[in-house]
C-alpha positions, 0 to 999 in steps of 0.5 A, a space after each residue: 500500500 502506498 503511504 506518504 506522510 508529510 511533516 515539518 509544517 507549523 507557524 512561522 513569521 514572514 521571512 522565516 524558514 521551514 523544512 517539510 519532509 515526506 516519508 514514503 513507503 509501500 512502493 519503490 520510491 526511486 522509480 517515481 517523480 514526486 511533487 509538492 502541491 499546496 492548497 490555501 484556504 478557499 483556493 484550489 490545488 496548486 503545483 509547487 515543485 517536482 523532482 525526477 525519480 533520480 533527483 536530477 531534474 527539479 522544477 518550480 512554480 514561478 512564485 517559489 523560485 529562488 526561495 524553495 528547494 526540493 530534494 530527495 534521498 532515495 536511500 531513505 525514501 524521503 523527499 524534502 522541501 526547504 522553504 526560505 523567505 516565507 510570505 503570508 501568501 505561502 500559507 497553505 496545506 502542503 501535500 506530498 504527491 507521487 506520480 501515478 506512473 513509473 519514470 514519468 513526469 506530468 506537467 501539473 497545470 491544473 491539479 486535481 486530487 485524482 492525480 497520483 497518490 497523496 499524503 494527508 498534508 501538513 499545514 504551513 502558516 506564515 503570520 506575524 
């Protein structure tokens, strides 16, 4: 059974940093592209970043470029999102998502919850 468990969210002041983690199990982690997707209150799902199965290719939404860094450790079945210079607009539930297909990357222009496999999410709140 595919399981994705996010952690690391919390309350942080504007300009602060957080590191989100995603622990994966139930599948061969290194075979799949992984994504971070977020949902702000009253808003739709929004793609944040993704990382190829081997970690060599990383992509970011324009609104996080230069501030967030995605990484993964295939030996530990873990994915991370280092978030720096956080802004109130970054407040959202952040989800770890696995691609439905092995060795494949999908461009998530419009994200729906039917895509791939999802964790339960971790809340990030940026507020003074």
